[in-house]
C-alpha positions in Angstrom: 31.8 18.8 -56.4 29.1 19.1 -58.6 25.3 20.5 -57.5 23.5 20.7 -60.4 21.1 17.6 -62.0 20.4 16.1 -58.6 17.0 14.9 -58.8 14.8 15.6 -55.7 14.8 13.4 -52.6 13.3 14.1 -48.8 16.2 14.7 -46.4 13.9 13.3 -43.6 13.3 9.8 -45.4 17.1 9.8 -46.4 18.9 10.8 -43.2 16.4 12.0 -40.0 14.6 8.5 -40.2 17.6 6.1 -40.4 19.1 8.3 -37.7 16.2 8.1 -35.6 16.1 4.4 -36.1 19.6 3.9 -35.1 19.4 6.0 -32.1 16.7 3.8 -30.9 18.7 0.8 -31.7 21.3 2.3 -29.6 18.9 3.0 -26.7 16.9 0.1 -26.6 18.8 -2.7 -28.3 16.9 -5.8 -28.7 18.8 -8.0 -26.8 16.1 -10.3 -26.1 15.2 -10.6 -30.0 18.8 -11.3 -30.5 19.5 -14.0 -28.1 16.1 -15.2 -29.5 17.6 -15.5 -33.0 21.2 -16.5 -32.2 19.5 -19.3 -30.0 18.1 -20.6 -33.2 21.6 -21.2 -34.2 23.4 -22.8 -31.2 23.3 -26.1 -29.8 25.4 -27.9 -27.0 28.3 -28.4 -28.9 28.1 -24.9 -29.8 28.1 -23.3 -33.3 27.8 -26.2 -36.0 28.4 -23.5 -38.8 31.1 -21.6 -37.2 34.1 -23.4 -39.2 31.6 -24.6 -42.0 33.7 -24.4 -45.4 30.9 -22.6 -47.3 30.2 -20.3 -44.6 33.7 -19.4 -43.7 35.5 -19.4 -46.9 32.9 -18.6 -49.8 30.4 -16.2 -47.7 32.7 -14.8 -45.4 36.0 -14.3 -47.0 35.5 -14.7 -50.6 32.8 -12.1 -50.6 35.2 -9.4 -49.3 36.5 -9.6 -53.1 33.0 -7.7 -54.3 33.8 -4.3 -52.4 37.5 -4.3 -53.3 36.5 -4.8 -57.0 34.2 -1.7 -56.7 36.6 0.5 -55.0 39.0 -0.8 -57.4 37.0 -0.2 -60.4 36.0 3.8 -59.0 39.6 4.3 -59.0 40.0 3.0 -62.4 37.4 5.1 -64.0 38.2 8.0 -61.5 41.9 8.0 -63.4 40.8 7.6 -66.4 38.8 10.6 -66.6 41.4 12.9 -65.2 43.9 11.6 -67.4 41.4 12.0 -70.4 40.9 15.5 -68.7 44.4 16.3 -68.6 44.6 15.6 -72.2 41.9 17.9 -73.1 39.4 15.4 -74.1 37.0 17.0 -71.8 35.2 13.8 -70.2 31.9 13.8 -68.7 32.5 15.4 -65.6 29.5 13.1 -63.8 32.2 10.2 -63.9 35.3 12.5 -62.4 33.4 13.3 -59.2 31.1 10.2 -58.9 33.7 7.7 -58.5 35.6 9.9 -56.7 32.2 10.0 -54.0 32.1 6.1 -54.3 35.4 5.9 -52.8 35.3 8.3 -50.0 31.8 6.9 -49.1 32.9 3.0 -49.2 36.5 4.2 -47.4 34.0 6.1 -44.4 31.8 3.2 -44.1 34.7 0.9 -43.5 36.9 3.2 -40.9 33.6 4.3 -39.0 32.1 0.5 -38.5 36.1 -0.6 -37.7 36.0 2.5 -34.9 33.2 1.7 -33.3 33.7 -2.0 -33.3 37.2 -1.6 -31.6 35.8 1.2 -29.2 32.2 0.1 -28.1 33.1 -3.0 -26.1 30.3 -5.3 -27.6 30.9 -9.2 -27.1 30.2 -11.5 -29.8 27.3 -14.4 -29.4 30.0 -16.8 -29.4 31.6 -14.6 -26.3 28.7 -14.4 -24.1 27.4 -16.2 -21.2 24.2 -17.5 -23.1 25.8 -19.2 -25.4 28.6 -20.8 -23.1 31.0 -17.7 -23.4 32.9 -16.2 -20.7 31.8 -12.6 -21.0 28.0 -10.7 -20.3 25.9 -9.9 -22.4 26.8 -5.8 -23.0 25.3 -2.7 -24.8 27.7 -0.3 -26.7 29.4 2.1 -24.5 31.3 5.2 -26.0 35.0 5.6 -25.9 38.3 7.0 -27.2 39.8 4.2 -26.9 39.8 0.7 -28.0 37.8 -1.7 -25.5 37.4 -5.5 -25.6 34.4 -7.3 -27.6 35.0 -5.6 -31.1 31.7 -7.0 -32.4 29.3 -3.6 -32.8 28.6 -3.0 -35.2 29.1 -6.0 -37.8 32.1 -5.4 -40.0 30.9 -8.3 -42.6 27.9 -6.5 -42.8 29.4 -3.8 -44.4 31.0 -6.0 -47.1 27.5 -5.4 -48.9 26.1 -2.0 -47.2 29.2 0.0 -47.9 28.2 -0.6 -51.5 25.3 1.7 -51.1 27.2 4.5 -52.3 26.6 2.6 -55.7 23.1 3.6 -55.9 23.5 7.3 -54.6 26.3 7.8 -57.5 24.1 6.7 -60.1 20.5 7.5 -58.8 20.8 11.2 -60.8 21.7 9.9 -64.0 20.7 6.5 -64.2 17.7 6.3 -61.8 16.6 2.4 -63.5 20.4 1.0 -62.9 20.6 2.6 -59.5 17.4 0.8 -58.2 18.6 -2.4 -59.6 21.7 -1.8 -57.8 20.0 -1.0 -54.8 18.0 -4.4 -54.4 21.5 -6.1 -55.2 23.2 -3.9 -52.7 20.6 -4.8 -50.1 20.5 -8.4 -51.1 24.4 -8.8 -50.8 24.3 -6.9 -46.9 21.7 -9.4 -45.6 23.7 -12.7 -46.9 26.7 -11.2 -45.1 24.7 -10.5 -42.1 23.3 -14.0 -42.1 26.5 -15.3 -43.0 27.7 -13.9 -39.3 24.7 -14.4 -37.4 23.9 -17.9 -37.8 27.6 -18.7 -37.4 27.7 -16.8 -33.8 30.1 -13.8 -34.8 27.1 -11.1 -34.6 23.4 -10.6 -33.2 21.0 -9.3 -35.8 21.2 -5.9 -34.1 24.8 -5.5 -35.1 23.9 -6.1 -38.7 21.3 -3.6 -38.3 23.5 -1.2 -37.2 26.0 -1.5 -40.1 23.0 -1.2 -42.6 21.9 1.9 -40.6 25.3 3.4 -40.3 26.6 2.9 -44.0 23.1 4.3 -45.2 23.6 7.4 -43.2 27.3 7.8 -43.8 26.7 7.3 -48.0 23.3 9.7 -47.8 25.0 12.0 -46.0 28.3 12.3 -47.9 25.8 12.5 -50.9 24.1 15.7 -49.7 27.4 17.3 -48.6 29.0 16.7 -52.3 26.0 17.3 -54.4 23.3 19.2 -52.5 25.2 21.3 -49.9 23.9 24.7 -50.5 19.9 23.0 -50.3 20.7 21.0 -46.8 19.1 24.1 -44.4 15.8 24.4 -46.8 15.4 20.3 -46.9 15.9 20.3 -42.9 13.0 23.2 -42.6 10.8 21.6 -45.2 8.3 19.1 -43.8 7.5 16.1 -45.3 4.5 16.6 -47.8 1.1 16.0 -46.9 0.1 12.4 -47.7 -3.1 10.9 -48.8 -5.2 9.0 -46.7 -4.4 5.4 -47.9 -0.6 6.5 -47.9 -1.3 7.4 -44.2 -3.2 4.1 -43.6 -0.6 1.8 -44.9 2.4 3.7 -43.1 0.7 4.4 -39.6 -0.1 0.3 -39.7 3.6 -0.2 -40.5 4.6 1.8 -37.7 2.3 0.0 -35.5 3.8 -3.3 -36.9 7.6 -2.4 -36.5 7.2 -0.7 -33.3 4.8 -1.0 -31.3 4.4 -4.8 -31.8 8.1 -5.7 -31.8 7.5 -7.3 -28.1 4.9 -9.9 -29.4 7.3 -11.0 -32.4 10.0 -11.1 -29.8 8.6 -13.3 -27.6 7.3 -15.4 -30.4 10.9 -16.2 -31.4 12.4 -16.8 -27.7 9.8 -19.4 -27.3 11.4 -21.6 -30.1 15.3 -20.8 -28.9 14.5 -24.4 -26.5 13.6 -26.5 -29.4 15.5 -26.3 -32.6 13.0 -28.6 -34.2 10.6 -25.3 -34.1 12.6 -23.1 -36.2 11.2 -22.9 -39.6 7.2 -23.2 -37.7 8.3 -20.5 -35.7 9.5 -18.1 -38.3 6.5 -18.8 -40.2 4.5 -18.0 -37.2 5.9 -14.9 -36.3 5.9 -13.7 -39.9 2.1 -14.9 -40.0 1.4 -12.6 -37.0 3.5 -10.0 -37.9 1.2 -9.5 -41.2 -1.9 -10.2 -39.4 -1.0 -7.7 -36.9 -0.4 -5.1 -40.2 -3.6 -6.2 -41.6 -5.8 -5.6 -38.4 -4.2 -2.5 -37.7 -5.0 -0.9 -40.9 -8.6 -2.1 -40.3 -8.9 -0.3 -36.8 -7.2 2.4 -38.5 -9.6 2.7 -41.2 -12.8 2.4 -39.1 -11.8 5.0 -37.0 -11.1 7.1 -40.3 -15.1 7.2 -40.7 -15.0 9.3 -37.5 -14.8 13.5 -38.0 -11.7 14.2 -39.0 -10.9 16.1 -35.9 -12.0 13.5 -33.7 -10.0 11.1 -35.5 -6.5 12.9 -35.4 -7.1 13.0 -31.8 -7.5 9.3 -31.3 -4.8 8.5 -33.1 -2.7 10.9 -31.3 -4.0 8.9 -28.2 -3.3 5.5 -29.5 0.4 6.5 -30.5 0.9 7.5 -27.3 -0.6 4.4 -25.5 1.3 2.2 -28.0 4.4 4.2 -27.0 3.9 3.7 -23.4 3.3 -0.2 -23.8 6.5 -0.5 -25.7 8.7 1.6 -23.1 7.5 -0.3 -20.3 8.2 -3.3 -22.0 11.5 -2.1 -23.0 12.2 -1.2 -19.9 10.9 -3.4 -17.7 9.7 -6.6 -19.4 6.3 -5.7 -18.7 2.8 -6.6 -20.3 0.3 -3.9 -20.0 -2.3 -6.5 -18.6 -5.4 -5.2 -16.5 -3.2 -6.2 -13.5 -0.9 -3.5 -14.7 -3.2 -1.1 -15.5 -5.0 -1.0 -12.1 -1.5 -1.0 -10.3 -0.5 2.2 -12.4 -4.3 3.7 -11.3 -3.5 2.9 -7.8 -0.2 4.7 -7.6 -0.3 8.3 -6.0 1.8 11.2 -7.5 4.8 10.6 -4.7 5.2 7.1 -5.6 5.1 7.6 -10.1 8.1 10.2 -9.7 9.8 7.2 -8.7 9.5 5.8 -12.4 10.3 9.4 -13.9 13.6 10.3 -15.6 14.4 12.9 -18.2 16.0 10.0 -20.2 12.6 7.8 -20.1 10.6 11.3 -21.2 12.8 11.8 -23.7 13.1 8.1 -24.9 9.2 8.2 -25.0 9.4 11.2 -27.6 11.8 9.8 -29.4 9.3 6.7 -29.9 6.4 8.7 -30.4 8.0 11.2 -33.3 7.3 9.3 -36.4 3.8 8.6 -35.3 2.4 12.1 -34.6 4.9 13.3 -37.7 2.1 11.1 -39.9 -1.1 12.5 -38.3 0.4 15.5 -38.4 0.8 15.3 -42.5 -2.0 13.7 -43.2 -4.2 15.6 -45.9 -7.8 15.9 -45.6 -10.3 14.1 -47.9 -13.7 16.1 -48.6 -14.6 13.4 -51.3 -18.2 11.8 -50.8 -16.7 8.4 -51.6 -13.6 8.5 -49.2 -15.7 6.9 -46.3 -17.2 4.4 -48.0 -13.7 3.2 -49.7 -12.7 3.2 -46.3 -15.2 1.2 -45.1 -14.4 -1.1 -47.6 -10.7 -1.1 -46.8 -11.6 -1.8 -42.9 -13.6 -4.9 -44.2 -10.8 -6.1 -46.7 -8.3 -5.7 -44.4 -10.2 -7.6 -41.0 -10.5 -10.6 -43.4 -7.1 -10.5 -44.3 -5.7 -10.2 -41.0 -8.0 -13.0 -39.7 -7.1 -15.0 -43.0 -3.4 -14.7 -42.2 -4.0 -15.8 -38.5 -6.2 -18.7 -39.5 -3.6 -20.1 -41.6 -1.4 -20.5 -38.3 -4.6 -21.0 -35.7 -3.5 -24.5 -34.0 0.6 -23.2 -33.0 -1.1 -19.5 -32.8 -3.5 -20.8 -30.4 -1.1 -23.1 -28.4 1.4 -20.3 -27.8 -1.7 -18.1 -26.3 -2.4 -20.6 -24.1 0.7 -21.6 -22.5 1.6 -17.4 -22.0 -1.7 -15.9 -21.8 -0.2 -12.5 -20.9 1.3 -12.6 -24.5 -2.0 -11.4 -25.4 -1.4 -7.9 -23.9 1.4 -7.5 -26.0 -0.3 -6.4 -28.7 -0.4 -2.4 -28.9 -2.1 0.0 -28.9 -5.4 -2.2 -28.2 -3.7 -3.8 -25.1 -3.9 -0.7 -23.0 -6.9 -0.1 -24.4 -8.6 -3.5 -23.3 -6.7 -3.8 -20.3 -8.0 -0.5 -19.1 -11.5 -0.8 -20.0 -11.7 -4.3 -18.5 -10.4 -2.4 -15.0 -12.7 0.4 -15.1 -15.6 -1.2 -16.6 -15.2 -4.1 -14.2 -13.3 -3.6 -11.2 -14.4 -1.9 -8.1 -12.1 0.7 -6.4 -10.6 -1.0 -3.1 -10.7 2.2 -1.6 -15.1 2.9 -2.1 -16.2 -0.6 -1.8 -19.0 -1.1 0.6 -18.2 -3.7 3.1 -20.3 -6.4 4.3 -20.4 -7.7 8.1 -19.7 -11.2 7.7 -19.5 -11.8 11.6 -21.8 -9.2 13.8 -20.3 -10.0 17.2 -17.2 -10.7 17.5 -15.0 -10.7 20.4 -11.8 -10.8 22.4 -11.0 -12.7 25.6 -8.9 -10.3 27.5 -6.8 -12.7 30.3 -4.5 -10.4 31.6 -4.8 -6.9 33.3 -2.0 -5.3 31.4 -2.3 -3.5 28.4 -1.3 -5.3 24.9 0.4 -3.7 22.0 0.2 -5.9 18.9 2.0 -4.5 15.7 1.3 -5.8 12.1 4.0 -4.7 10.1 3.1 -4.8 6.7 6.2 -4.8 4.3 6.6 -3.7 0.8 8.4 -5.2 -2.3 10.5 -7.7 0.1 11.1 -11.0 -1.5 12.5 -14.1 0.1 15.3 -14.6 -2.6 17.1 -11.4 -0.9 16.4 -12.4 2.7 19.5 -13.7 4.4 17.3 -15.3 7.0 16.1 -17.4 3.9 19.7 -18.4 2.8 20.7 -15.4 0.9 24.5 -15.4 1.0 24.7 -11.5 1.2 23.8 -10.1 4.7 20.8 -8.3 4.6 19.5 -9.3 7.9 21.9 -8.8 10.6 20.2 -7.2 13.2 17.4 -9.8 13.2 19.5 -12.4 12.8 20.5 -11.3 16.6 16.9 -11.6 18.1 15.1 -14.1 19.4 12.4 -14.2 16.3 9.9 -16.9 14.7 11.5 -16.8 11.3 9.1 -18.0 8.7 11.3 -17.7 5.0 9.0 -18.1 2.8 5.4 -17.2 2.7 3.5 -17.3 -0.9 2.0 -14.1 -1.4 -2.0 -13.5 -2.5 -0.9 -11.6 -5.4 2.2 -9.5 -7.2 0.9 -6.0 -6.7 0.1 -4.4 -3.5 -3.7 -3.4 -4.6 -4.0 -7.0 -4.9 -2.4 -8.4 -1.9 -3.1 -6.1 0.4 -6.8 -6.5 0.3 -6.1 -10.3 0.0 -3.9 -11.2 3.2 -6.3 -9.0 5.2 -9.1 -10.8 4.3 -10.5 -14.1 5.3 -10.8 -15.7 2.0 -6.9 -15.1 0.9 -5.5 -17.0 -2.2 -6.8 -20.5 -2.0 -10.3 -19.5 -3.0 -9.7 -16.2 -4.7 -12.5 -14.1 -5.3 -11.6 -10.2 -5.7 -15.3 -8.8 -5.8 -15.8 -10.7 -2.3 -12.4 -10.0 -0.7 -13.0 -5.8 -1.5 -16.7 -6.2 -0.2 -16.0 -8.2 2.9 -15.2 -6.6 6.3 -11.1 -6.8 7.0 -9.2 -7.5 9.6 -8.6 -4.0 11.2 -12.2 -3.4 11.4 -13.0 -7.0 12.9 -10.7 -6.2 15.5 -11.9 -3.2 16.6 -15.7 -4.3 16.3 -13.6 -7.1 18.8 -12.7 -4.9 21.6 -9.4 -3.5 20.1 -8.1 0.2 19.7 -7.1 -0.4 16.1 -4.9 2.0 14.3 -3.6 2.2 10.6 -0.6 4.2 9.9 0.3 4.6 6.4 4.0 5.5 4.6 2.6 4.1 1.6 0.1 5.2 -1.2 -3.2 3.8 0.7 -4.4 0.9 2.7 -6.4 -0.6 -0.3 -9.8 -0.3 1.5 -8.2 -2.5 4.2 -8.6 0.6 6.5 -12.2 0.9 6.6 -13.7 1.7 10.1 -10.5 2.2 11.8 -8.5 5.0 12.9 -6.0 6.3 9.7 -3.2 8.5 10.2 0.4 9.2 8.2 3.5 9.2 10.1 4.3 12.6 12.4 7.0 14.0 10.6 10.6 14.1 11.7 13.1 15.8 10.0 15.5 12.5 10.9 13.3 10.6 8.5 11.1 12.4 6.6 12.4 14.7 3.4 10.9 15.9 0.4 7.1 14.9 1.6 8.3 11.3 1.9 9.4 9.4 5.2 11.7 6.6 5.7 10.3 3.7 7.8 12.5 4.7 10.8 9.8 7.1 11.2 7.6 4.4 13.0 9.7 4.5 15.9 8.1 7.7 16.8 4.5 5.9 16.0 5.5 3.3 18.4 5.9 5.9 21.1 2.7 7.8 20.5 1.0 4.3 20.6 2.5 3.7 24.4 1.5 6.9 25.2 -2.3 6.3 24.0 -2.1 2.9 26.1 -3.7 2.6 29.8 -4.1 -0.3 32.1 -7.6 -1.0 30.3 -6.4 -0.5 26.6 -5.8 -3.2 24.3 -4.4 -1.6 21.1 -3.4 -3.4 17.5 -1.4 -1.0 15.3 -0.8 -1.6 11.8 2.1 0.1 10.3 2.3 0.1 6.0 5.9 0.6 5.0 7.6 1.9 2.0 9.8 -0.7 1.9 11.7 -1.6 -0.6 9.5 0.2 -3.5 11.0 0.3 -6.6 12.5 1.4 -8.8 14.5 3.6 -6.7 15.8 1.3 -4.5 18.7 3.3 -3.5 16.2 6.0 -1.8 14.9 3.1 0.2 18.2 3.0 2.5 20.5 5.0 4.6 24.1 5.5 4.1 25.3 2.8 7.0 23.3 0.4 4.7 25.2 0.9 1.7 27.7 -1.9 2.1 27.0 -4.2 -1.1 28.6 -1.9 -3.7 27.6 0.7 -6.2 23.6 1.2 -6.1 21.8 1.9 -9.5 20.3 5.3 -9.4 18.8 5.4 -12.1 14.9 4.6 -12.5 14.6 3.0 -15.7 17.8 0.9 -15.1 18.9 1.6 -18.9 22.4 2.8 -17.4 22.6 0.0 -14.7 24.4 -3.4 -14.4 22.1 -6.0 -13.0 24.8 -6.0 -10.0 24.3 -2.6 -9.1 20.1 -2.8 -9.2 20.6 -5.9 -6.7 23.0 -4.0 -4.5 20.5 -1.3 -4.3 17.9 -3.2 -3.3 19.8 -5.3 -1.4 20.3 -2.0 0.7 16.8 -1.4 1.0 16.2 -4.8 2.5 19.1 -4.0 5.1 17.3 -0.9 6.5 14.0 -2.6 6.8 15.8 -5.2 8.7 17.0 -2.6 10.8 13.4 -0.8 11.1 12.2 -4.2 12.1 14.8 -5.0 14.9 14.7 -1.3 16.3 11.0 -1.7 16.6 10.8 -5.0 18.3 14.0 -3.8 20.6 11.3 -0.9 21.5 8.6 -3.1 22.4 11.2 -5.9 24.1 11.9 -2.8 26.3 8.4 -2.5 27.7 8.1 -5.2 30.3 4.8 -3.8 31.7 2.8 -4.1 28.4 2.2 -7.5 26.6 3.6 -7.0 23.2 4.5 -8.8 19.9 5.3 -8.1 16.3 4.2 -9.5 12.9 6.2 -8.6 10.0 5.2 -10.0 6.6 5.5 -8.4 3.0 3.0 -7.8 0.6 4.9 -8.9 -2.7 7.9 -9.8 -4.2 9.7 -7.5 -7.1 11.9 -9.2 -10.1 15.4 -7.6 -10.8 15.9 -8.5 -14.0 15.5 -12.5 -14.0 14.0 -13.5 -17.4 14.2 -10.0 -18.5 11.5 -8.9 -15.9 11.7 -5.8 -13.4 9.7 -4.5 -10.5 6.6 -6.6 -9.9 2.7 -6.9 -11.0 3.0 -9.9 -13.4 -0.2 -11.8 -14.1 -0.3 -14.0 -11.0 -0.4 -17.5 -12.9 2.9 -16.6 -14.6 4.6 -14.5 -12.1 8.0 -16.2 -11.1 8.8 -17.3 -7.3 11.0 -13.9 -6.9 7.5 -11.9 -7.3 5.3 -14.4 -5.0 7.6 -15.6 -2.3 8.3 -13.6 0.8 9.6 -13.3 4.2 7.7 -13.0 7.4 9.2 -12.5 11.1 7.0 -13.3 14.0 8.3 -11.6 17.7 6.2 -12.2 21.1 7.4 -10.7 24.7 7.5 -13.1 27.5 4.4 -11.2 29.0 2.6 -11.5 25.9 3.1 -15.4 25.4 2.5 -15.9 28.8 -1.1 -14.2 29.3 -2.0 -15.1 25.7 -0.5 -18.8 26.0 1.4 -18.5 23.3 3.9 -21.8 22.2 6.3 -20.4 19.8 7.4 -24.4 19.0 4.5 -24.9 17.2 4.4 -21.7 14.9 8.0 -22.9 14.4 6.5 -26.3 13.5 4.0 -24.9 11.2 6.5 -22.8 9.6 8.2 -25.7 7.8 5.0 -26.7 5.7 3.8 -24.2 3.1 2.8 -20.8 4.1 0.7 -18.4 2.9 -0.8 -14.9 2.8 -4.3 -16.7 3.9 -2.4 -17.8 7.2 -2.2 -14.3 8.3 -5.7 -13.2 8.9 -6.8 -16.7 10.9 -3.1 -16.5 13.1 -3.9 -12.9 14.3 -7.2 -13.7 15.5 -5.9 -16.9 17.0 -2.9 -14.9 18.8 -5.4 -12.2 20.1 -7.9 -14.8 21.3 -10.5 -13.3 19.2 -13.2 -15.3 18.8 -15.5 -15.1 15.3 -17.2 -17.0 13.2 -14.9 -15.9 10.6 -12.4 -18.0 12.4 -10.5 -20.7 11.0 -7.9 -23.0 13.2 -6.9 -24.7 10.2 -5.4 -21.6 8.6 -3.8 -20.5 12.3 -0.5 -21.2 12.8 -0.5 -20.7 16.5 -2.7 -24.0 16.5 -0.7 -27.6 16.4 -2.0 -29.5 13.6 -0.6 -32.7 14.8 -2.7 -35.4 14.2 
């Protein structure tokens, strides 16, 4: 086809940017946003507008006449000009090639969308379980054969968007008409998209996918037909340098649309339970988006007052932080709160490697590309008045952002009060604030100076036999998947056979090891929570040592978080049976018990703290051996993106089953030593989310954290010599276990069980003491 008189255009804007958007949409389908928006048009009776005459006949069926008419008109113009050409009338070649392009492009749009609908296996809203359907919500899957579902992308949206071919056909000779046509086509595509969204036929992401696909097809065919000899040159030519004002606008827009999608999604989701709040919620979401845009401009303009090199460095840093916040939310549904930043800072390299995957790294790079490209193409300005203008822009945009938010101040304030974690979704400033808050205000648990509260604790030993008391601190085990807490799957087959005291549900101190571990081994606990006080007061292991016990902390995790100060600390002795690639399975603690036995003599009394690897995620499949993998196919993707919820749960359940085996093996090992007073307490530090309400992993702010992260199991076992010599009545413990039990009980219960006299002891929190009146 012809290639002359093609007007200038940017291949980056026309093809590469839409391809980036489509790739992002496929990799991270906005399911939360989809459900929230579609939920606004669904009620207990179903989809009220599904069979509405105006929507079904006028907007759905009748609208298909428009692209058919455009196609027929193009055929007519093409045939007319071909006939004229054969008769030697020499018609304008523009109207031979352009109608042919329109026909090919529209047909390609229809066929590609039809093929993808039939082969990607995505179900419509009216068919998914969220809206009383029979099928799970699915992401697009790629197949050469047809699959059930047939709802991604949206076919009816293509009724409007396939007409994008008209814009490209007209742009070179009739630019003004082409722009008007583009507006009309986009408007028709939006109307067609909204029609099927409100009827329950498609999610928002389905229609966006159609718009992007049709644009890419029409633009790509335009380039191939009319400018193919310049394709390589246009690809290699980077976008031109942009002035600061353009950079300011585009960067703020990128932050708003990309980095702050989570807050908009959360706002819209809040209205799905109350249809009467539809319009006010949409207005609030729009107001917040506009406010974020202006405030982003204000921040960037303020930073623009700095020297150019420092400004670019800070913009790169903020882009990386914004992408980090978005990726964490997209993968795990987590907001970057100060607690999450604290967890991140407390994670060692081995633990952090469990989150690593090439797909996560590539997706992170993909998200950052537009922002980094904008920074690279920023043109330097040396005009003396530029800084004054930037200061003015900073003030004006700040006032605009505050004003827009002030208009919606009441609903916005109510929303923030209702869910305080939402304030940590405003990226990238969320990570900056959370990191600053953590680094400036929070103490490092490992470096906090300990205060001795009780100067003279004393253990009362009533037996000549040695004592070995084992405190097994579990990791990420939640009661929701604990068989002994009425979970339907056999995750505790070994403990179920033993004579143990089972406490199925215990309220955890926190939702992360960094918070829970110091808290559960302190006298304060959650009931009177004061992190500074907890970190600066002597922990239970040190007090037990000063009371007369030999205390050892064996760590198979990322540290004791300051709770092992003053006692012997060691790693498990490496054993090729359990240890590989620098990490050990918890079965290695069998050797720790043997070593503790060897260290005992007739006059020694020892307490052994074993800090487990447990079910630490997201690589749950690494926390069990083949013999525990009995729950079906397991998720092996640390990002969970390619995993079903069933496979995630299967991997987690296997890890719990392995923990069950380890605890049972240690109990049996202790049970075999009748010449020693032996006892064991197992208690998990916190729980885990496995996709409930879109949340994964742990570390959610305590005040909004779900029970899956806060309710954990506890097990006690006592040998007959221990019960006799330490005067333990397990019936009292079992009776107390029927009352609310928390991490707060651990400190005082251990002191009570071991006959330790201490001013820090509170019998009201001792589970071994009867509180009956």
